[in-house]
C-alpha positions as CSV (number, residue, x, y, z in Angstrom):
1,M,97.7,163.3,154.6
2,C,94.4,165.1,154.2
3,G,92.5,164.6,157.4
4,G,92.8,160.8,157.6
5,V,94.9,158.3,159.4
6,Y,95.8,156.1,156.5
7,E,99.1,154.4,156.3
8,E,99.7,151.6,153.8
9,E,101.1,148.5,155.5
10,F,104.4,147.3,154.1
11,M,104.3,143.7,152.9
12,T,106.9,141.3,154.1
13,L,107.8,137.7,153.3
14,E,106.9,136.8,156.9
15,K,103.4,138.3,156.6
16,L,102.9,136.3,153.3
17,E,104.1,133.1,155.0
18,S,101.6,133.7,157.8
19,M,98.8,134.3,155.3
20,L,99.6,131.1,153.4
21,N,99.8,129.0,156.6
22,S,96.4,130.2,157.8
23,H,94.7,130.0,154.4
24,D,91.8,127.6,153.9
25,W,93.1,126.2,150.6
26,F,89.9,124.2,149.9
27,Y,87.4,127.0,150.7
28,D,85.8,126.5,147.3
29,M,84.5,123.1,148.3
30,S,82.5,124.4,151.2
31,D,78.7,124.3,151.3
32,D,78.7,127.3,153.5
33,H,78.9,130.5,151.5
34,R,80.5,132.3,154.5
35,Y,83.5,130.0,154.3
36,Y,83.7,130.4,150.5
37,T,83.5,134.2,150.8
38,R,86.2,134.4,153.5
39,G,88.5,132.0,151.6
40,R,88.1,133.9,148.3
41,A,89.0,137.1,150.2
42,Q,92.0,135.4,151.7
43,R,93.1,134.2,148.2
44,N,92.8,137.7,146.8
45,E,94.9,139.1,149.6
46,I,97.5,136.4,149.0
47,E,97.6,137.2,145.3
48,Q,97.9,141.0,146.1
49,A,100.7,140.2,148.6
50,I,102.6,138.3,146.0
51,A,102.1,141.1,143.5
52,T,103.4,143.7,146.0
53,L,106.4,141.5,146.9
54,T,107.1,141.2,143.2
55,V,107.3,144.9,142.8
56,Q,109.6,145.0,145.9
57,G,111.9,142.6,144.2
58,F,111.0,139.4,146.1
59,R,109.0,137.4,143.5
60,E,111.3,134.4,143.7
61,E,111.1,134.2,147.5
62,A,107.3,134.8,147.5
63,C,106.7,132.1,144.9
64,A,108.9,129.7,146.9
65,L,106.8,130.3,150.0
66,Y,103.6,129.8,148.0
67,N,104.8,126.6,146.5
68,E,106.0,125.3,149.8
69,A,102.6,126.0,151.6
70,K,100.2,125.0,148.8
71,P,98.7,121.5,148.7
72,D,100.0,119.2,146.0
73,E,96.8,119.6,144.0
74,F,97.5,123.3,143.3
75,F,99.6,124.7,140.4
76,S,103.0,126.0,141.4
77,K,103.9,129.7,140.9
78,E,107.0,130.7,139.0
């Protein structure tokens, strides 16, 4: 590493589950832009986590966690 203390964090199914359980699924209905911005950032992090887990060979498990945590109004992931 060139002069920095950068270490990429390894994504786990447990971390994804925690992210899903703390996510404000209805952030886009908020009148407060701060909540919308935070919710959108969380959603992007969740999508990135699923993509990372897919590369690691855990797509099926990640999608199952997503589908279990999401409200009924949301589309399922396959």
